[in-house]
C-alpha positions in Angstrom: 116.5 71.6 117.1 118.7 71.0 114.0 118.4 73.5 111.3 119.2 72.2 107.7 119.5 74.6 104.9 118.3 72.0 102.4 115.2 71.2 104.5 114.5 75.0 104.9 114.6 75.4 101.1 112.3 72.4 100.8 109.8 74.0 103.1 109.4 76.9 100.8 107.4 77.4 97.5 109.4 77.9 94.4 111.5 81.0 94.9 110.2 82.7 91.8 106.6 82.8 93.2 107.4 83.5 96.9 106.6 87.0 98.2 109.6 89.1 99.2 108.3 89.8 102.7 107.7 86.0 103.2 111.3 85.3 102.2 112.8 88.1 104.2 110.8 87.9 107.4 107.9 85.4 107.8 109.3 82.1 106.2 112.4 82.0 108.3 110.3 82.5 111.5 107.7 80.1 110.3 110.3 77.5 109.7 111.6 77.9 113.3 108.0 77.3 114.5 107.6 74.3 112.2 110.9 72.7 113.6 109.9 73.4 117.2 106.5 71.6 116.8 107.7 68.9 114.5 108.8 66.6 117.3 105.7 67.0 119.4 103.3 65.6 116.8 101.5 68.9 116.0 99.9 68.7 112.6 99.8 71.4 109.9 96.0 71.7 110.2 96.4 72.4 114.0 98.8 75.1 113.2 96.2 76.5 110.7 93.5 76.6 113.3 95.9 78.2 115.8 96.7 80.9 113.2 93.0 81.5 112.6 92.4 82.0 116.3 95.4 84.3 116.5 93.8 86.3 113.7 90.5 86.5 115.3 92.1 87.6 118.6 94.0 90.3 116.7 90.7 91.6 115.3 89.1 91.6 118.8 92.1 93.5 120.3 92.0 96.1 117.4 88.3 96.6 118.2 89.1 97.9 121.7 90.4 101.1 120.0 93.3 102.1 122.3 96.8 102.8 121.3 98.1 99.8 123.4 95.4 97.6 121.8 96.6 98.6 118.2 100.1 97.7 119.1 99.0 94.4 120.6 96.7 93.7 117.7 99.5 94.4 115.2 101.8 92.0 117.0 99.1 89.3 117.0 98.5 89.9 113.3 102.4 89.4 112.8 102.1 86.2 114.8 99.1 85.1 112.7 101.2 85.4 109.4 104.1 83.5 110.9 101.8 80.6 111.9 100.1 80.9 108.5 103.5 80.3 106.9 104.5 77.6 109.3 101.5 75.3 108.6 102.5 74.9 104.9 106.1 74.7 105.7 105.5 71.9 108.3 103.4 70.1 105.7 106.2 70.2 103.1 108.8 69.1 105.7 106.6 66.1 106.6 105.5 65.4 103.1 101.8 65.6 104.3 100.5 68.4 102.0 96.8 67.7 101.3 93.7 69.1 99.5 91.9 69.4 102.8 94.8 71.2 104.3 94.8 73.7 101.4 91.0 74.4 101.7 91.3 74.7 105.5 94.2 77.2 105.2 92.2 79.3 102.7 89.1 79.3 104.8 91.2 80.2 107.9 92.8 83.1 106.1 89.6 84.6 105.1 88.0 84.2 108.5 90.9 85.9 110.2 91.0 88.5 107.6 87.3 89.4 108.1 87.8 89.5 111.8 90.8 91.8 111.5 89.1 94.3 109.1 86.0 94.5 111.3 88.1 94.9 114.4 90.2 97.7 112.9 87.0 99.3 111.6 85.3 99.3 115.0 88.5 100.3 116.9 89.4 103.3 114.8 85.9 104.7 114.0 86.1 107.0 117.0 89.2 108.8 115.7 87.7 109.8 112.3 85.5 112.8 111.5 83.4 110.8 108.9 82.5 107.3 110.1 80.6 106.5 106.9 83.6 107.5 104.8 85.9 105.5 107.0 83.8 102.3 106.6 83.6 102.8 102.8 87.4 103.3 102.6 87.9 100.1 104.7 85.5 98.1 102.6 87.3 99.2 99.4 90.6 98.2 101.0 89.1 94.8 102.0 87.8 94.2 98.5 91.1 95.3 97.0 92.9 92.8 99.3 90.7 89.9 98.1 91.1 90.9 94.5 94.9 91.2 94.7 95.1 87.8 96.4 93.1 86.3 93.6 95.2 88.1 90.9 98.5 86.9 92.5 97.2 83.3 92.6 96.2 83.6 89.0 99.6 85.0 87.9 101.3 82.1 89.8 99.3 79.6 87.9 100.1 81.4 84.7 103.8 81.5 85.3 104.0 77.9 86.4 102.1 76.7 83.4 103.9 78.7 80.8 107.4 78.6 82.3 107.4 75.1 83.7 104.7 73.3 81.6 102.5 72.5 84.6 98.9 71.8 83.7 96.3 74.6 84.1 95.7 74.0 87.9 92.8 76.3 88.2 90.7 74.3 85.7 91.8 71.0 87.2 91.0 72.1 90.8 87.6 73.5 89.8 86.5 70.3 88.2 87.9 68.2 91.0 86.2 70.1 93.8 82.9 70.4 91.8 82.8 66.6 91.7 83.7 66.4 95.4 80.8 68.8 96.2 78.3 66.8 94.2 79.5 63.7 96.1 79.0 65.3 99.5 75.6 66.5 98.6 74.5 62.8 98.8 76.0 62.3 102.3 73.9 63.5 105.3 75.7 65.6 107.9 78.2 67.2 105.6 76.8 70.9 105.6 80.0 72.4 106.9 82.2 70.6 104.4 79.8 71.5 101.5 79.8 75.2 102.7 83.6 75.3 102.7 83.7 73.7 99.2 81.1 75.9 97.8 82.9 78.9 99.0 86.2 77.7 97.6 84.5 77.0 94.3 83.4 80.6 94.1 87.0 81.7 94.8 88.3 79.3 92.0 85.5 80.6 89.6 86.6 84.2 90.1 90.3 83.2 89.7 89.4 81.6 86.3 88.1 85.0 85.2 91.5 86.5 85.6 93.4 83.5 84.1 91.6 81.6 81.3 93.0 78.4 79.7 94.5 78.7 76.3 92.1 78.6 73.4 94.3 76.4 71.3 96.0 73.7 73.3 98.2 72.7 70.4 100.3 75.9 70.6 102.2 77.2 73.6 104.8 79.7 74.5 108.4 78.6 74.5 109.0 77.7 78.3 112.6 78.8 78.4 111.9 82.1 76.7 108.8 82.7 78.9 110.8 82.0 82.0 113.6 84.5 81.1 111.2 87.2 80.0 108.7 86.8 82.9 110.8 85.7 85.9 111.3 89.3 87.2 107.7 90.1 86.2 106.5 87.3 88.5 108.5 88.7 91.4 106.9 92.1 90.7 103.5 90.5 90.9 104.3 89.1 94.3 104.2 92.6 95.8 100.4 92.4 95.4 100.3 89.3 97.6 98.5 89.0 101.0 101.8 89.3 102.9 102.4 92.7 101.5 98.9 93.8 102.7 99.5 92.3 106.1 102.9 94.0 106.5 101.4 97.4 105.5 98.6 97.0 108.0 100.9 95.9 110.8 103.3 98.8 110.3 100.5 101.4 110.2 98.7 100.0 113.1 101.8 100.1 115.3 101.5 103.9 114.8 97.8 103.7 115.1 97.2 104.9 111.5 95.2 102.1 109.8 93.6 104.8 107.6 97.0 105.2 105.9 97.2 101.4 105.3 93.7 101.5 103.8 94.6 104.4 101.4 97.8 102.6 100.4 95.9 99.4 99.5 93.1 101.2 97.7 95.1 103.8 95.7 98.8 103.0 95.1 98.5 99.3 95.0 95.6 99.3 92.5 97.6 101.7 90.4 100.5 99.3 90.6 98.2 96.4 89.6 97.0 98.2 86.5 100.6 99.1 85.6 101.7 95.5 85.8 98.8 94.4 83.6 99.8 97.0 81.0 103.6 96.0 81.1 102.8 92.3 81.0 100.4 92.6 78.0 103.1 94.5 76.1 105.6 91.8 76.9 103.2 89.0 75.9 102.9 90.6 72.4 106.6 90.1 71.9 106.3 86.3 72.3 105.6 83.7 69.6 103.8 80.4 69.9 105.5 77.1 69.3 103.9 73.6 68.7 102.9 71.9 72.0 104.6 68.6 72.2 102.1 67.3 74.7 98.7 69.0 74.1 96.9 66.8 76.6 98.8 68.4 79.4 96.8 71.6 79.1 
């Protein structure tokens, strides 16, 4: 297996929007997996499915409720995230990134996430004095996890649009998938595909709430100034990403304290989110609009 620094960098997202834990831990391991399977005709979608089953297995093991089960469940969750990174890296190495792969990856992440949260809830309920309170706390952590994932995606869209001039991908994606859903409604036997698309459209619609298109397409922020002022801000946003949640859960479950992970996600991470919103809004007020040289791109 030949390892190329250039190929490894090409397997990543733009460094400005990558999560720190991905760059430090999961992406290097994901790249090794991608290189190992590249020569045996394994597809990115197959890695996605394997990651999903790994996540489901992690949830089942967590539900057993023993200390050994929590350690094994944490290790399986760790492997899930490595595989979840490797599918996209393999697609970028092969140049086979696709719309279907993106949707499948998102669906697999949510299925695995649901299995893991339910498994942790069942496995740890015997160790708490207030089972109802435990389930409420875990539900709040799961909701926070989902909201944070939507927020970080929205902030990535915002940064790539204002700093690099990319079109508003959320709007483009929503319209594209809406048309695709209408097309599938006319085709018999596409219930599963329609369900996946409908779910993804709900996700996109919520994302659009957090990141709206500009009201006036003829004026934009200066891309160079926006990049310089918000590059570090974008990196700060990445600590709300799914990999941060996963890493917190893994570490806490290794010590059989998922309740600590839930509290961290519900309280400090939501405070951190609100703090970032406040800081970003203050920074945005210091920017001035310029004439958009290509208003149709918005």
